[in-house]
C-alpha positions in Angstrom: -18.4 7.7 -11.0 -17.2 10.1 -8.3 -20.3 9.3 -5.9 -19.5 5.6 -6.3 -15.8 5.8 -5.4 -16.8 8.3 -2.5 -19.5 5.6 -1.3 -17.1 2.7 -1.3 -14.4 5.0 0.5 -16.8 6.0 3.2 -18.1 2.4 4.0 -14.2 1.2 4.1 -13.2 4.4 6.0 -16.1 3.7 8.6 -15.1 0.0 8.8 -11.4 1.1 9.3 -12.2 3.6 12.0 -13.9 1.0 14.0 -11.3 -1.5 13.7 -8.2 0.9 14.2 -5.6 -0.5 16.4 -5.0 2.2 19.3 -1.4 0.5 20.4 -0.3 1.4 16.5 -1.6 4.8 16.8 0.0 5.3 20.4 3.3 4.2 18.7 3.2 6.4 15.9 2.3 9.4 18.5 5.4 8.5 20.5 7.7 8.0 17.5 6.6 11.7 16.5 6.9 13.0 19.8 10.4 11.8 20.1 11.3 13.6 16.9 13.7 16.4 17.3 12.0 18.5 14.9 8.9 20.3 15.6 5.7 19.0 13.8 3.9 21.4 11.9 0.1 21.7 12.4 -2.2 20.3 9.9 -5.8 19.9 9.5 -5.1 16.5 7.6 -5.7 13.5 9.6 -4.1 10.9 7.6 -3.9 9.5 4.1 -7.5 8.4 2.7 -6.3 6.0 -0.2 -3.9 5.6 -2.6 -4.7 5.0 -6.4 -2.4 3.0 -8.5 -2.6 2.7 -12.3 -2.0 -1.0 -13.4 -1.2 -2.6 -16.7 -3.3 -5.7 -15.6 -6.1 -5.1 -13.3 -6.8 -8.9 -12.9 -3.3 -9.9 -12.4 -3.0 -7.0 -9.8 -6.1 -7.7 -7.9 -4.8 -11.4 -7.7 -1.6 -10.2 -6.3 -3.1 -7.8 -3.6 -5.7 -10.7 -2.7 -3.3 -13.7 -2.6 0.1 -12.1 -1.7 -1.3 -9.2 0.7 -4.4 -10.3 2.1 -6.6 -7.5 0.7 -10.3 -8.0 -0.2 -12.3 -6.7 -3.1 -14.5 -3.6 -1.7 -15.8 -2.3 -4.9 -15.5 -1.7 -8.7 -16.5 0.5 -11.3 -16.2 -1.7 -14.6 -16.9 1.1 -16.9 -13.7 2.9 -15.7 -12.4 0.5 -15.1 -11.4 0.4 -11.4 -11.2 -2.0 -8.6 -10.9 -0.8 -4.9 -9.2 -3.2 -2.4 -8.7 -2.9 1.4 -7.6 -5.0 4.1 -9.7 -3.3 6.8 -6.9 -0.5 7.6 -5.9 0.7 4.0 -7.9 1.5 0.8 -6.3 1.4 -2.6 -7.8 2.0 -5.9 -6.5 -0.1 -8.9 -7.1 1.7 -12.1 -6.6 0.0 -15.5 -3.9 1.7 -17.9 -4.4 1.8 -21.4 -2.6 -0.9 -23.6 0.1 1.4 -24.8 0.7 3.3 -21.2 4.5 3.3 -20.5 6.0 2.0 -17.3 7.1 4.7 -14.5 10.7 5.6 -14.6 11.4 7.0 -11.0 14.4 8.9 -12.0 12.7 10.6 -15.3 9.0 11.0 -14.4 7.2 12.9 -11.4 4.9 10.6 -9.5 4.7 8.0 -7.1 8.1 6.6 -6.2 7.0 3.8 -4.2 4.2 2.5 -2.0 5.3 1.1 1.5 2.8 -1.0 3.5 3.7 -1.7 7.3 3.4 -5.0 9.0 3.1 -5.6 12.8 6.5 -7.8 13.6 9.5 -9.1 11.7 7.8 -12.4 11.6 4.9 -11.0 9.5 7.6 -9.4 7.4 9.1 -12.5 6.6 5.8 -14.4 6.1 4.6 -11.5 3.5 8.1 -11.8 1.9 7.6 -15.4 1.2 4.2 -15.1 -0.3 5.2 -11.9 -2.6 8.5 -13.7 -3.4 6.4 -16.7 -4.8 3.7 -14.7 -6.7 3.6 -14.9 -10.4 4.8 -11.6 -12.1 6.7 -10.1 -9.1 10.2 -9.0 -9.5 12.0 -8.6 -5.9 14.5 -5.8 -5.7 16.0 -6.9 -2.5 15.0 -9.4 0.3 14.3 -8.3 4.0 17.0 -6.2 5.3 18.0 -3.4 7.9 16.7 -0.1 6.9 19.4 2.5 7.0 21.2 0.5 9.9 18.2 -0.4 11.6 16.2 -1.6 14.0 13.5 -1.1 11.1 13.8 -3.8 8.2 12.1 -3.7 4.9 12.2 -5.2 1.3 11.2 -3.8 -1.8 9.6 -5.3 -5.2 7.4 -4.5 -8.3 4.1 -6.0 -8.2 3.0 -7.8 -11.3 1.8 -4.4 -13.1 5.3 -3.2 -12.2 4.4 -0.6 -9.5 7.5 -0.3 -6.8 6.3 -1.3 -3.4 7.8 -1.7 0.1 6.9 -3.8 3.0 8.2 -2.3 6.4 8.3 -3.4 9.9 9.3 -0.4 12.3 9.8 -1.7 15.9 
């Protein structure tokens, strides 16, 4: 199983590296350079992938495909797990057991939310329209200024209940 995950991750990472948008990278470097705090030195180059445990693998795959534009990049039916990617980020969706409990961010240690970036305010609004209409999604709040701006974001729960955020940071 681990070798299958590693192979799928490597293929997506190689594709991602080839399609990396250098202007976004420069923007991130500029933002970090403008920070008043000194950045710690790290050998970590970024997040490789995020794994989400979901209550309904098929419904969550459909959401990531239809509402967020991700494509299925692989799967391990015996686990069961499905890997999705948009060419820039890689997410593993793991099927929970039937009696699994929903995550409570105030009572459990774990992932509070997953935030995905969009390149413009227009993209933020377009994604919101798709997310809001998708079956099983619960919108927490519509696009609004993030801590007074200029960034904007919205939050929601995808069909399996994982809390997600879409963010535009000019």
